[in-house]
C-alpha positions in Angstrom: -0.1 0.1 0.2 1.2 3.7 -1.1 2.0 5.8 2.1 0.0 9.2 2.2 1.8 11.8 2.8 2.3 13.4 6.6 -0.2 15.9 7.1 -0.8 18.4 9.9 -3.8 19.6 9.7 -5.6 23.1 11.4 -9.2 23.5 9.9 -9.7 26.6 9.4 -13.6 28.3 9.3 -14.5 29.8 6.0 -15.0 33.7 6.1 -17.3 34.9 3.6 -17.7 38.4 2.5 -20.9 38.9 3.8 -19.5 37.5 7.0 -16.3 39.4 6.8 -16.0 42.6 9.3 -14.3 45.0 7.0 -12.6 47.1 9.6 -10.9 44.1 11.1 -7.7 42.4 8.6 -9.6 38.9 7.1 -6.6 37.0 8.8 -8.0 38.4 11.9 -11.4 37.6 11.8 -10.3 33.6 10.6 -8.5 33.6 13.8 -10.7 34.5 16.3 -13.4 32.8 14.6 -11.3 29.7 14.7 -10.9 30.2 18.6 -14.8 30.3 19.0 -14.9 34.4 19.4 -16.5 37.0 17.2 -15.9 40.6 17.7 -19.7 42.9 17.3 -19.7 44.7 14.2 -20.8 47.8 16.0 -17.4 47.6 18.0 -15.7 47.3 15.3 -17.3 49.9 13.3 -16.0 52.5 15.6 -12.3 52.2 14.3 -12.7 54.4 11.1 -13.5 57.5 13.2 -10.1 57.8 14.0 -8.4 57.3 10.8 -9.6 60.3 8.5 -9.2 59.1 4.7 -9.2 55.2 5.8 -12.2 52.9 4.5 -10.2 49.7 4.9 -8.9 47.5 7.9 -7.0 48.9 10.7 -3.9 46.2 11.7 -3.4 47.2 15.2 -7.1 47.9 15.8 -7.2 43.9 14.3 -4.1 43.4 16.8 -6.0 45.4 20.1 -9.4 44.8 19.4 -8.9 41.3 20.8 -6.5 41.8 23.4 -9.8 43.4 25.0 -11.6 40.5 24.4 -9.1 38.5 26.4 -6.4 37.3 23.3 -3.1 37.6 23.8 -1.1 38.6 20.5 3.2 38.1 19.6 4.3 39.9 16.7 7.8 38.8 16.1 10.4 37.6 13.6 9.5 33.6 12.9 11.2 30.3 11.9 9.7 27.6 9.4 10.2 25.2 12.8 8.4 27.5 14.6 5.4 27.9 12.4 5.3 24.0 12.3 5.6 23.8 15.9 2.8 26.1 15.9 0.6 23.8 14.4 1.8 20.5 16.2 0.6 22.6 19.0 -3.0 23.9 17.1 -1.5 27.1 17.0 -2.3 29.1 13.3 -0.3 31.6 12.4 -0.1 34.8 10.6 2.6 35.7 8.2 3.3 38.8 6.3 4.3 37.7 2.5 5.0 39.7 -0.3 1.7 41.1 -2.4 0.8 40.5 -6.4 -0.7 42.7 -9.0 -1.5 46.0 -6.9 -0.8 44.9 -3.2 2.6 45.0 -1.8 2.3 42.8 0.6 -0.1 40.8 1.9 -1.2 38.9 5.0 -1.8 35.2 5.2 -2.3 31.9 7.6 -0.1 28.8 7.8 -1.9 26.3 9.1 -0.6 23.5 7.7 2.6 21.8 6.5 3.0 18.6 4.5 6.0 17.0 5.8 6.3 14.5 3.1 5.7 16.9 -0.4 7.7 19.8 1.6 5.0 22.3 1.0 3.5 25.1 3.3 -0.1 25.3 3.3 -1.9 28.2 3.8 -5.9 29.6 3.9 -7.7 31.3 1.2 -11.5 32.5 1.7 -12.5 29.9 -0.9 -14.6 26.9 0.0 -12.6 23.6 0.0 -9.3 25.2 -1.4 -5.7 26.3 0.5 -2.4 27.3 -0.6 0.0 24.8 -1.2 3.5 26.4 -1.3 6.7 24.6 -2.0 8.7 25.3 1.6 11.5 26.7 -0.2 9.5 29.0 -2.5 7.9 30.1 1.3 10.6 30.7 2.2 12.3 32.6 0.2 9.0 34.9 0.0 8.5 35.3 3.6 12.0 36.1 3.8 11.3 39.5 1.6 9.4 40.7 4.6 11.5 39.8 7.2 10.0 36.5 8.4 7.3 38.5 10.5 5.0 35.8 12.3 1.8 37.0 14.0 0.2 34.7 17.0 -3.3 35.7 18.7 -4.2 33.1 20.9 -6.7 32.8 23.6 -5.0 34.5 27.2 -4.4 30.6 28.9 -2.3 29.7 26.4 -0.4 32.4 27.0 2.5 30.8 28.4 3.2 28.1 25.0 5.1 30.8 23.5 8.5 31.1 25.4 8.4 35.3 25.6 12.3 35.6 25.9 12.9 33.6 22.5 10.3 36.0 20.4 12.8 38.1 18.4 11.9 41.5 17.8 8.9 41.0 19.8 8.7 44.3 21.4 10.0 46.5 18.9 7.9 44.9 16.1 5.3 45.9 19.0 5.8 49.4 18.8 6.4 49.7 14.9 2.8 48.7 14.6 2.3 51.5 17.0 4.1 53.8 15.0 1.7 52.7 12.0 -1.4 53.9 13.9 -0.4 56.7 15.0 0.8 57.5 11.3 -2.0 57.0 10.2 -3.9 59.2 12.4 -1.9 61.4 10.6 0.8 62.2 13.9 4.1 62.1 12.2 6.1 63.0 14.4 4.7 60.7 17.1 5.3 57.6 14.4 8.8 58.7 14.1 9.2 59.2 18.0 8.0 55.4 18.7 9.8 54.2 15.6 12.9 55.6 17.0 12.0 53.7 20.2 11.7 50.6 18.5 15.7 51.2 16.8 17.1 51.3 20.8 14.8 47.8 21.8 16.6 46.3 18.8 18.9 48.1 16.1 19.4 45.3 13.7 15.2 45.0 13.2 15.4 46.0 9.7 11.3 46.6 9.5 12.2 49.5 12.1 14.7 51.5 9.8 12.2 50.8 6.8 9.4 52.1 8.2 11.1 55.3 9.6 12.9 55.9 5.8 9.0 55.6 4.9 8.0 58.7 6.6 11.0 60.3 5.9 10.1 59.5 2.3 6.7 60.7 2.6 7.5 64.5 3.8 10.5 64.3 1.2 13.3 64.4 4.0 16.7 63.6 2.8 17.0 60.8 5.9 14.9 58.2 4.0 17.9 57.5 2.2 20.3 56.3 4.8 17.7 54.7 7.0 17.1 52.4 3.8 20.4 52.1 3.3 20.3 50.6 6.8 17.6 48.3 6.0 19.8 46.8 2.8 22.8 46.3 5.0 20.9 44.2 7.6 19.2 42.6 4.7 20.5 42.8 1.1 17.0 41.2 -0.2 14.7 43.2 1.8 12.4 45.0 -1.5 10.6 47.1 0.1 13.6 49.4 0.8 15.0 49.5 -2.7 11.5 50.4 -3.6 11.2 53.4 -1.5 14.7 54.3 -2.7 13.5 54.4 -6.0 10.2 56.4 -4.7 12.4 58.9 -3.0 14.7 59.5 -6.1 12.0 59.7 -8.4 10.4 62.5 -6.3 13.7 64.3 -6.5 14.4 63.8 -10.0 17.2 61.8 -9.8 16.4 59.8 -12.5 19.6 57.0 -13.1 19.1 56.5 -9.4 15.9 56.0 -9.5 15.7 53.4 -12.2 19.0 51.4 -10.6 17.1 50.8 -7.9 13.5 49.6 -9.2 15.7 47.6 -11.5 17.0 46.0 -8.2 13.9 45.6 -6.4 12.3 43.9 -9.4 15.4 41.7 -9.3 14.4 40.4 -6.2 10.6 39.6 -7.3 9.8 40.5 -10.4 6.4 39.8 -10.1 5.2 41.6 -6.6 4.0 44.6 -7.2 2.8 45.6 -10.8 3.1 49.6 -10.1 6.3 49.3 -10.0 7.0 49.3 -14.0 4.8 52.1 -14.1 7.4 54.4 -12.3 10.4 52.5 -13.9 8.9 53.5 -17.4 9.0 56.7 -16.4 12.1 57.1 -14.9 13.6 55.8 -18.0 11.3 57.7 -20.4 12.8 60.9 -18.5 16.3 58.8 -19.5 15.0 60.0 -23.2 14.8 55.6 -22.9 11.2 55.5 -25.3 11.5 51.9 -26.2 12.7 51.0 -22.8 9.6 52.7 -21.1 6.8 51.5 -23.4 8.0 47.7 -22.5 7.8 48.1 -19.0 4.4 50.0 -19.5 3.4 46.6 -21.0 4.6 44.6 -17.8 2.3 47.1 -15.5 -0.3 46.2 -17.5 -0.3 42.7 -17.7 0.6 42.4 -13.8 -2.0 45.4 -12.7 -5.3 43.8 -14.6 -7.7 47.1 -12.8 -5.2 49.4 -14.0 -7.4 52.4 -15.5 -4.9 53.2 -18.3 -5.6 51.1 -21.7 -3.0 49.6 -23.8 -4.2 52.1 -27.0 -2.7 54.5 -24.5 0.9 53.7 -24.9 
């Protein structure tokens, strides 16, 4: 008899679009339902009032709101071994992975793994479907976003995770808090929190990249040193190269912008369609019409919802 692959399974509930609480991230909704908890829609409806112009889900609120209901959250640098251990304990893991089309990154839930086929299985919000990713590919993708793992667990399970070995736990938490006040428009408070995060963990590349992003938003030259520090910590960190490209593009340093965009694309050519539009513009400024058109075609291929039409090229 042929031996069946060894699979470790966590059965996650299906959350339909009609059931989804749109003001909490989908992954949080799914994990809470897995633990038998649901947040009342009226409670979540209050969240957007804190954020001007933001109609989507709130990441930090998606962590804090469950904590008000007795859950414990941990945000730290994980590993494949760590994910598998969590699954064996019945604990689903939220991970940050590269995006696709118009999304630069997205949150997913790792719920299973297949030992024999060496695949990581992720949640998809469709009946009877899973995302089966070869473990080596999952490792490469997850690395691009710093191996972020978030665990949302009932309070009576809080001692399962060893706090003293959760790398970047405190600095990552502070980063999420910085993002929250940043979305509320408090740039100075956000930068101060990120400086605190850097003091906690000077080698947490995400703190440097987030700080670079805020400096970039206000067009401060300090963005460059922050992004460069990120790349020193991890030469494969896509978001830092993209950030440097955006900064140089805004400041009309087109040669450098093209170089940084090209380096980001070399790391993952399918991660973010709009980067090709930006590279097309930089190449056009360098009077390379043919190269600009090629990049716009790639942009349209990878961004199905783009408003532009090929006939306008």
